[in-house]
VOBA-1610 file (N, C-alpha, C; in pm, whole numbers, padded with zeros to 5 digits, always signed):
BEGIN
Met+00085-00116+00000Met+00000+00000+00000Met+00090+00123+00000Leu+00056+00215-00086Leu+00128+00341-00094Leu+00036+00452-00043Leu+00083+00523+00060Leu+00007+00633+00116Leu+00064+00765+00068Ala-00021+00866+00060Ala+00022+00998+00016Ala+00094+01074+00127Ala+00073+01034+00252Ala+00134+01103+00365Ala+00174+01001+00471Asn+00264+01041+00557Asn+00320+00953+00658Asn+00222+00929+00773Pro+00183+00804+00798Pro+00090+00775+00907Pro+00154+00791+01045Leu+00287+00797+01050Leu+00353+00821+01178Leu+00339+00967+01221Asp+00318+01055+01125Asp+00295+01196+01155Asp+00153+01220+01203Asp+00058+01148+01141Asp-00084+01162+01177Asp-00154+01034+01133Ile-00216+00965+01227Ile-00280+00837+01198Ile-00388+00852+01091Ala-00445+00971+01076Ala-00547+00994+00972Ala-00488+00977+00832Asn-00356+00983+00820Asn-00292+00965+00690Asn-00306+00822+00637Thr-00353+00730+00719Thr-00380+00595+00670Thr-00495+00593+00571Arg-00566+00704+00561Arg-00679+00716+00467Arg-00638+00780+00336Thr-00510+00809+00319Thr-00462+00875+00197Thr-00401+00773+00102Ile-00475+00669+00073Ile-00424+00558-00009Ile-00413+00602-00155Glu-00294+00591-00207Glu-00267+00625-00348Glu-00273+00502-00438Gly-00243+00385-00381Gly-00247+00263-00459Gly-00216+00143-00373Val-00244+00025-00429Val-00224-00101-00359Val-00170-00204-00457Ala-00074-00283-00411Ala-00023-00395-00491Ala-00089-00523-00440Ile-00152-00595-00533Ile-00220-00720-00499Ile-00177-00827-00599Asp-00116-00933-00549Asp-00072-01044-00636Asp+00010-00995-00754Gly+00098-00899-00730Gly+00184-00849-00835Gly+00119-00749-00929Arg-00005-00714-00901Arg-00078-00616-00984Arg-00091-00485-00907Trp-00062-00373-00972Trp-00074-00243-00909Trp-00209-00180-00941Leu-00282-00141-00837Leu-00409-00072-00853Leu-00390+00071-00803Asp-00402+00168-00894Asp-00387+00307-00853Asp-00518+00361-00796Arg-00517+00484-00749Arg-00633+00544-00684Arg-00757+00538-00774Gly-00740+00565-00902Gly-00853+00560-00995Gly-00914+00422-01004Glu-00830+00320-01013Glu-00881+00182-01021Glu-00949+00141-00891Leu-00893+00184-00778Leu-00955+00153-00650Leu-01093+00219-00640Asp-01103+00343-00684Asp-01231+00412-00681Asp-01334+00342-00771Glu-01290+00295-00889Glu-01380+00222-00979Glu-01429+00092-00914Leu-01339+00021-00848Leu-01378-00103-00780Leu-01478-00075-00668Leu-01453+00030-00590Leu-01545+00065-00482Leu-01683+00102-00537Glu-01686+00175-00645Glu-01813+00213-00707Glu-01888+00090-00758Ser-01815-00003-00819Ser-01875-00126-00870Ser-01935-00210-00757Val-01862-00222-00649Val-01912-00298-00534Val-02035-00230-00476Ser-02031-00099-00464Ser-02144-00024-00411Ser-02268-00043-00499Glu-02251-00034-00631Glu-02364-00052-00722Glu-02420-00193-00712Ser-02333-00293-00702Ser-02378-00432-00690Ser-02455-00453-00560Tyr-02403-00397-00452Tyr-02471-00408-00323Tyr-02608-00342-00329Asn-02614-00222-00383Asn-02742-00151-00391Asn-02842-00225-00478Ala-02797-00284-00588Ala-02886-00360-00675Ala-02939-00483-00603Ala-02852-00552-00529Ala-02895-00671-00454Ala-02993-00632-00344Asp-02965-00522-00277Asp-03052-00474-00170Asp-03189-00435-00226Asp-03191-00366-00339Asp-03316-00329-00404Asp-03397-00451-00443Ser-03327-00553-00494Ser-03393-00676-00535Ser-03456-00747-00416Leu-03384-00750-00306Leu-03438-00814-00185Leu-03559-00737-00131Asn-03551-00605-00130Asn-03662-00524-00081Asn-03783-00535-00172Ala-03764-00549-00300Ala-03876-00561-00394Ala-03950-00692-00375Ser-03881-00797-00332Ser-03946-00925-00315Ser-03998-00946-00174Asp-03974-00851-00084Asp-04020-00860+00054Asp-04128-00754+00079Pro-04254-00796+00082Pro-04363-00699+00096Pro-04362-00627+00231Ser-04295-00681+00331Ser-04292-00615+00463Ser-04186-00507+00470Ala-04100-00494+00367Ala-03992-00395+00370Ala-04041-00259+00330
//
């Protein structure tokens, strides 16, 4: 994980993720944001589907 700022200076800097290496593949901030958006959309679609089939919701 590559951070934009030193977490030893301020623990909040752990939220400044610039990229992550996973299994030899580098994911930059843009790719991470795309993945997060995709997961969010999938979750919302699944939640909507469950609510539509549950009349008590």
